[in-house]
KEKE-3310 file (N, C-alpha, C; in steps of 0.2 Angstrom, whole numbers, plus 5000, padded with zeros to 4 digits):
npx = (5346:5359:5375:5387:5396:5409:5417:5414:5420:5433:5436:5437:5447:5446:5446:5436:5435:5437:5427:5416:5418:5416:5402:5396:5394:5398:5413:5410:5397:5398:5405:5395:5386:5392:5394:5381:5373:5366:5354:5354:5347:5336:5341:5355:5358:5356:5366:5377:5375:5377:5391:5397:5393:5383:5368:5357:5353:5364:5373:5366:5356:5340:5337:5330:5316:5317)
npy = (5397:5390:5392:5390:5400:5405:5394:5393:5405:5403:5393:5400:5408:5420:5435:5441:5455:5455:5448:5456:5468:5463:5460:5472:5476:5478:5473:5469:5465:5453:5446:5445:5438:5425:5421:5419:5429:5438:5438:5437:5448:5444:5449:5450:5437:5431:5438:5432:5419:5420:5424:5413:5404:5395:5387:5396:5387:5379:5385:5391:5385:5380:5378:5368:5376:5388)
npz = (5763:5754:5746:5733:5729:5733:5730:5716:5712:5715:5706:5694:5697:5704:5714:5728:5726:5712:5707:5711:5704:5691:5691:5696:5709:5727:5736:5748:5747:5740:5749:5759:5753:5751:5764:5767:5772:5765:5753:5736:5723:5710:5698:5701:5704:5691:5684:5690:5686:5672:5672:5678:5669:5671:5677:5688:5699:5701:5709:5719:5732:5739:5757:5770:5777:5770)
capx = (5348:5366:5378:5394:5399:5416:5420:5414:5424:5440:5437:5438:5453:5444:5445:5430:5435:5437:5420:5412:5418:5413:5395:5394:5393:5404:5416:5406:5391:5400:5407:5389:5382:5396:5392:5374:5370:5363:5351:5354:5341:5336:5346:5362:5359:5357:5373:5382:5374:5380:5398:5399:5391:5379:5361:5357:5352:5370:5377:5362:5351:5336:5337:5324:5315:5317)
capy = (5396:5389:5393:5388:5406:5405:5388:5395:5410:5400:5389:5406:5412:5427:5437:5444:5461:5454:5446:5461:5472:5460:5460:5478:5476:5479:5467:5467:5461:5446:5443:5444:5432:5419:5420:5418:5435:5442:5434:5442:5449:5440:5451:5448:5430:5430:5440:5427:5413:5422:5424:5406:5400:5389:5389:5398:5382:5375:5388:5393:5379:5381:5373:5367:5382:5394)
capz = (5757:5754:5740:5732:5726:5735:5726:5709:5711:5715:5700:5689:5700:5705:5721:5730:5723:5705:5705:5713:5699:5685:5691:5697:5716:5731:5738:5754:5745:5738:5756:5763:5749:5752:5771:5768:5776:5760:5747:5730:5719:5704:5693:5703:5703:5684:5682:5692:5681:5666:5673:5679:5663:5674:5679:5695:5704:5702:5714:5725:5734:5745:5762:5774:5781:5765)
cpx = (5356:5368:5385:5398:5407:5420:5420:5419:5432:5441:5439:5444:5451:5444:5438:5429:5434:5430:5415:5412:5415:5405:5392:5391:5399:5407:5412:5400:5393:5402:5400:5385:5386:5395:5385:5370:5366:5360:5351:5348:5342:5341:5353:5363:5360:5364:5378:5381:5378:5388:5400:5397:5387:5372:5361:5357:5359:5374:5373:5357:5347:5337:5331:5322:5315:5310)
cpy = (5395:5390:5391:5394:5406:5399:5390:5401:5408:5396:5394:5410:5419:5429:5440:5451:5460:5453:5452:5466:5470:5460:5467:5479:5477:5473:5464:5463:5454:5442:5441:5438:5425:5417:5419:5423:5439:5437:5439:5442:5444:5442:5450:5441:5428:5433:5435:5421:5414:5421:5417:5402:5393:5392:5391:5393:5378:5378:5391:5387:5381:5376:5373:5374:5389:5394)
cpz = (5757:5747:5739:5728:5727:5730:5718:5707:5711:5709:5694:5692:5701:5713:5722:5726:5715:5703:5706:5707:5692:5685:5694:5705:5720:5733:5744:5753:5743:5745:5759:5759:5751:5759:5773:5772:5771:5754:5741:5727:5713:5698:5694:5702:5695:5681:5684:5688:5675:5666:5674:5674:5666:5676:5686:5700:5705:5707:5720:5726:5740:5750:5766:5778:5776:5762)
residu = (MET:LYS:ASN:THR:ILE:LYS:VAL:GLN:ARG:ALA:ILE:LEU:ASP:LEU:THR:GLN:GLU:ASP:LEU:ALA:LYS:LYS:ILE:GLY:VAL:SER:ARG:GLN:THR:ILE:ASN:SER:ILE:GLU:LYS:ASN:ARG:TYR:VAL:PRO:SER:THR:VAL:LEU:ALA:LEU:LYS:LEU:SER:LYS:LEU:PHE:ASN:GLN:PRO:VAL:ASN:GLN:PHE:PHE:GLU:LEU:THR:GLU:GLY:ASP)
# end
């Protein structure tokens, strides 16, 4: 799975720490998501969707093999 969390975060002018606080996770979690080392839960994906005001599939995309 690939994502555009870093781009979406930049659009809102948020640091990893800012985003983490807004959705209730650690900065390391945001870093891991951005580097595709961690697949977020449905709840976390929905929190990001609400914050970015976009559907989940706008910033998460399945890749071949997922």
